[in-house]
C-alpha positions as CSV (number, residue, x, y, z in Angstrom):
1,M,68.8,71.7,111.2
2,T,68.2,69.1,108.4
3,L,69.0,69.9,104.8
4,L,67.3,68.0,102.1
5,A,69.4,67.1,99.1
6,V,67.9,68.5,95.9
7,P,68.7,66.5,92.8
8,A,70.7,68.5,90.3
9,S,68.7,69.4,87.1
10,A,70.5,68.0,84.0
11,H,69.9,69.0,80.4
12,D,68.4,66.3,78.2
13,T,70.7,64.8,75.6
14,L,70.2,63.5,72.1
15,I,70.3,59.7,72.3
16,D,69.4,58.8,68.7
17,S,68.9,60.4,65.3
18,E,67.7,59.3,61.8
19,P,69.7,59.9,59.8
20,A,72.7,59.4,62.2
21,Q,75.8,61.5,62.1
22,D,77.8,60.8,58.9
23,D,75.2,58.5,57.5
24,V,75.3,57.9,53.7
25,L,71.7,57.5,52.5
26,T,70.8,55.7,49.3
27,Q,67.2,56.9,49.6
28,V,66.0,60.4,50.1
29,P,64.7,60.8,53.7
30,D,61.2,62.2,54.4
31,G,62.5,64.0,57.4
32,I,64.8,64.0,60.4
33,V,63.8,62.2,63.6
34,L,65.6,63.1,66.9
35,T,65.2,61.1,70.1
36,F,66.1,62.7,73.5
37,S,66.7,61.4,77.0
38,G,63.8,63.5,78.4
39,E,60.6,65.1,77.2
40,I,61.1,68.1,74.9
41,S,59.0,71.3,75.1
42,E,57.1,72.2,72.0
43,L,58.2,75.8,72.5
44,G,61.4,76.9,70.7
45,V,62.0,73.9,68.5
46,Q,64.0,75.0,65.4
47,F,65.6,73.2,62.5
48,M,67.7,74.5,59.6
49,V,68.8,71.8,57.0
50,T,71.0,73.0,54.2
51,G,72.3,70.9,51.2
52,P,74.6,71.2,48.3
53,E,72.3,73.8,46.7
54,G,72.8,76.1,49.7
55,R,69.1,76.4,50.5
56,D,67.1,75.4,53.6
57,V,65.2,72.2,52.7
58,V,63.0,72.1,55.9
59,Q,59.3,71.7,55.1
60,G,56.5,72.3,57.5
61,T,56.7,72.7,61.3
62,P,58.4,70.3,63.7
63,D,56.3,67.6,65.5
64,V,57.1,67.0,69.2
65,Q,55.8,63.8,70.7
66,G,57.4,63.4,74.2
67,T,61.0,62.6,73.7
68,V,60.8,62.4,69.9
69,V,61.0,65.4,67.6
70,T,60.4,65.0,63.8
71,Q,61.1,67.6,61.1
72,G,59.8,67.1,57.6
73,L,62.1,67.8,54.6
74,A,61.4,68.8,51.0
75,D,60.4,66.1,48.6
76,E,63.1,66.7,45.9
77,L,66.5,66.5,47.5
78,V,69.5,66.2,45.3
79,D,72.6,64.1,46.1
80,G,75.3,65.6,48.1
81,A,76.3,66.7,51.7
82,Y,73.6,68.0,54.1
83,E,73.9,69.7,57.5
84,A,71.0,69.7,59.9
85,V,71.3,72.3,62.7
86,W,68.7,71.8,65.5
87,R,67.7,73.5,68.7
88,V,65.1,72.4,71.2
89,T,64.1,73.2,74.8
90,S,65.1,70.6,77.3
91,S,62.7,69.3,80.0
92,D,64.6,71.5,82.5
93,G,63.7,74.6,80.5
94,H,67.2,75.1,79.0
95,P,67.9,75.2,75.3
96,I,70.1,72.5,73.8
97,S,71.4,72.3,70.2
98,G,73.5,70.3,67.8
99,T,74.4,69.5,64.3
100,I,74.1,66.3,62.2
101,N,75.9,65.9,58.9
102,F,74.8,63.3,56.4
103,M,75.1,62.4,52.7
104,I,72.5,61.5,50.1
105,E,73.7,59.2,47.3
106,A,70.4,58.2,45.7
107,G,71.3,58.9,42.1
108,N,69.0,62.1,42.2
109,T,70.9,64.9,40.4
110,A,67.8,66.8,39.2
111,G,68.0,70.5,39.8
112,Q,71.7,70.7,40.4
113,G,71.9,73.5,37.8
114,A,73.3,71.9,34.6
115,S,71.2,72.5,31.5
116,P,71.2,69.9,28.7
117,Q,73.5,72.2,26.6
118,E,75.9,72.6,29.5
119,S,76.0,68.9,30.1
120,T,76.9,68.3,26.4
121,S,79.6,70.9,26.5
122,D,80.9,69.5,29.8
123,A,81.3,66.1,28.2
124,A,83.5,67.5,25.5
125,A,85.7,69.4,28.0
126,P,89.0,67.8,29.0
127,T,88.8,65.7,32.2
128,E,90.2,67.1,35.4
129,D,92.9,65.5,37.6
130,A,91.3,62.5,39.4
131,S,93.4,63.3,42.5
132,A,91.8,66.7,43.0
133,P,89.0,66.7,45.6
134,T,85.4,66.6,44.2
135,A,82.8,69.3,45.1
136,T,81.1,66.7,47.3
137,E,84.3,65.9,49.2
138,T,85.0,69.6,49.7
139,A,81.4,70.1,50.9
140,R,81.7,67.2,53.3
141,E,85.0,68.5,54.7
142,S,83.6,72.0,55.3
143,R,80.5,70.5,57.0
144,T,82.7,68.5,59.4
145,D,85.0,71.4,60.3
146,P,84.3,72.0,64.1
147,A,84.7,75.7,63.8
148,A,82.1,75.9,61.0
149,V,79.7,73.7,62.9
150,T,80.1,75.7,66.1
151,A,79.6,79.0,64.1
152,D,76.4,77.5,62.5
153,A,75.1,76.3,65.9
154,Q,75.9,79.7,67.5
155,A,74.2,81.6,64.7
156,L,71.0,79.5,65.1
157,G,71.1,79.7,68.9
158,T,71.9,83.4,69.3
159,G,69.6,84.8,66.7
160,T,72.4,86.3,64.6
161,A,71.3,84.4,61.5
162,A,69.1,86.4,59.2
163,P,65.5,85.3,58.7
164,S,66.3,84.6,55.0
165,D,68.6,81.8,56.2
166,G,65.5,79.6,56.7
167,I,64.5,80.0,60.3
168,P,60.7,80.4,60.3
169,G,59.2,83.7,61.3
170,W,57.5,82.1,64.3
171,G,60.9,81.0,65.6
172,W,62.0,84.7,65.7
173,L,58.7,85.5,67.4
174,V,59.2,82.8,70.1
175,A,62.8,84.1,70.7
176,A,61.5,87.7,71.1
177,L,58.8,86.7,73.5
178,A,61.3,84.7,75.6
179,A,63.6,87.6,75.7
180,A,60.8,89.9,76.8
181,G,59.8,87.4,79.5
182,L,63.4,87.4,80.9
183,V,63.5,91.2,80.9
184,A,60.1,91.3,82.8
185,C,61.3,88.8,85.3
186,G,64.5,90.8,86.0
187,F,62.5,94.0,86.4
188,L,60.1,92.3,88.9
189,A,63.1,90.9,90.8
190,F,64.7,94.3,90.9
191,R,61.5,96.0,92.3
192,R,61.4,93.5,95.2
193,I,64.9,94.5,96.4
């Protein structure tokens, strides 16, 4: 009897990203571009990108072109720490996900919440200790905490994040259809036994 060796199916991997992990950008990016080792399915692509204002800044739907996935971002992004949590379907049919942290330092502070009167009163206030961590440094540290990153990735991957967290409604529909398909396959397999 001759047994043929079947090559093991391996998940695709992220081989490049723009911005890259821990990049400090002096210009506001139009979007996030991920390049993978294999072709990515258009089904199940999800992004959630949060910044210092705490809101999801994803704009539009992801564009999949073979191994390259592009996600547009809002036009007006303020300076600060950003976290991009992504999830795609590998060419072998399995989901893969990850997180990219980056900073924007483009001199764009519009919309960060301070009114002109607050800015004037802040200027008159005594200065704080220079050795204390700034809000940006604190945000950067919290974004690079492995436990926080894992929790964010798990929330995106397991569907425990609420729809108000920025995952589009079609993403939840895709997840529900995939779950229904798995249940149907299990039922058919059980009937054949």
